[in-house]
C-alpha positions in Angstrom: 23.7 -23.1 20.8 22.1 -20.9 17.9 19.5 -18.5 18.6 16.1 -18.3 17.0 14.6 -15.5 14.8 11.6 -14.5 14.3 10.4 -16.5 10.9 11.4 -19.6 12.9 10.8 -18.8 16.3 9.1 -22.4 17.1 6.0 -21.2 19.3 5.2 -18.4 16.5 3.5 -20.5 13.9 2.3 -20.0 10.6 4.2 -16.4 9.6 6.0 -17.1 7.8 4.0 -15.0 5.1 4.9 -12.0 7.5 7.9 -12.4 5.7 7.8 -12.4 2.0 5.7 -9.2 2.6 8.3 -7.4 4.4 10.7 -8.9 1.4 8.1 -8.1 -0.4 8.1 -4.6 0.9 11.5 -4.5 1.0 11.7 -4.3 -2.6 9.2 -2.2 -4.2 9.9 1.4 -5.1 12.2 2.9 -3.5 13.0 5.6 -5.4 10.7 7.6 -2.8 9.1 9.0 -6.1 5.9 10.1 -5.6 6.4 11.3 -1.9 3.9 10.5 0.4 2.3 10.2 3.3 0.5 8.3 6.0 -1.6 9.6 8.9 -3.6 7.7 11.5 -7.2 9.9 11.3 -8.9 6.8 13.7 -8.9 5.4 16.4 -8.5 2.2 13.8 -8.7 4.2 9.8 -5.9 5.5 7.6 -5.2 7.7 5.3 -2.3 7.3 2.8 -1.7 10.6 0.6 0.1 10.9 -2.0 2.2 13.7 -4.2 0.6 13.9 -7.5 0.9 16.9 -9.4 -0.5 16.9 -12.9 -1.9 13.8 -12.7 -5.8 13.0 -13.3 -7.7 10.5 -13.0 -7.9 8.8 -16.0 -3.7 8.9 -14.9 -3.8 6.8 -11.9 -5.0 3.2 -11.5 -6.0 1.8 -8.3 -5.3 -1.9 -7.5 -5.6 -4.9 -4.6 -3.5 -7.5 -5.6 -2.3 -10.3 -2.6 -3.8 -8.0 -0.2 -1.2 -5.7 -1.8 -2.3 -1.9 -2.5 -1.2 -0.8 -6.2 -0.9 2.6 -7.1 0.3 2.8 -10.5 0.4 6.4 -12.8 1.0 7.8 -16.2 0.8 10.8 -17.6 -1.3 10.4 -21.1 1.1 12.2 -23.8 -1.9 13.5 -26.1 -0.6 17.5 -25.9 3.5 16.9 -25.5 4.3 18.1 -29.1 2.0 21.1 -28.6 3.8 22.4 -25.7 7.8 23.2 -24.7 9.4 24.0 -21.3 12.0 26.7 -20.4 12.2 24.8 -16.9 10.1 21.2 -16.6 10.4 20.9 -13.2 7.3 18.6 -12.3 7.7 15.1 -12.9 5.9 13.9 -15.3 7.1 10.0 -15.3 5.3 6.9 -14.8 5.5 5.1 -11.6 3.5 2.0 -9.8 4.2 2.6 -5.1 3.0 -0.3 -3.2 1.6 -1.1 0.6 1.1 -3.8 2.0 -2.0 -4.5 3.7 -3.1 -6.6 6.8 -5.2 -8.8 6.2 -8.8 -6.4 7.6 -7.4 -3.5 6.7 -9.8 -2.5 3.2 -9.8 0.5 1.2 -13.5 3.2 1.9 -12.2 5.4 -1.1 -9.3 6.9 -2.7 -10.0 11.3 -4.0 -7.6 13.6 -6.2 -7.5 16.9 -5.5 -5.3 19.6 -5.9 -2.7 17.0 -6.4 -3.8 15.0 -3.4 -4.6 11.6 -4.4 -5.8 10.9 -1.1 -6.6 6.5 -0.3 -8.2 6.2 2.7 -8.2 2.7 4.6 -9.9 1.3 7.8 -9.2 -1.5 9.6 -11.7 -3.8 11.5 -12.2 -5.1 14.7 -11.6 -8.3 15.1 -13.6 -10.6 16.4 -12.2 -12.0 19.8 -13.6 -15.6 20.1 -13.8 -18.3 22.0 -13.1 -22.0 20.4 -13.4 -24.9 22.1 -11.2 -28.0 20.2 -12.6 -31.5 21.3 -9.8 -34.6 22.3 -10.6 -37.3 19.8 -10.3 -41.2 21.2 -8.6 -43.5 18.6 
């Protein structure tokens, strides 16, 4: 007798999308840059904080595509020839960080303060509904 795993269990109908979501998340952004925190700020609210020293609002792009929150950054090179570094420890490379959002989770706001990008998320409470299905005769 073979053991059924989560995506193929016969009582879990329509969860094949979850397997794809887990695979996409595992492939996305595994280099660790930029570092980030995810914290619970309320019963149904969360905050993602990314450490983005040296980035300005114009260098950043935040989008939602197919229930994925994409944060992209690329610093402009307007004064790169005018500056001479003896040591450059602050990363200035482009990045893309992807976060998978569950159904009902919305981005409330994003704010950049002191080199930290805060993205506030809110999860809507699902409505408990009872649906009666009629049985038809053929």
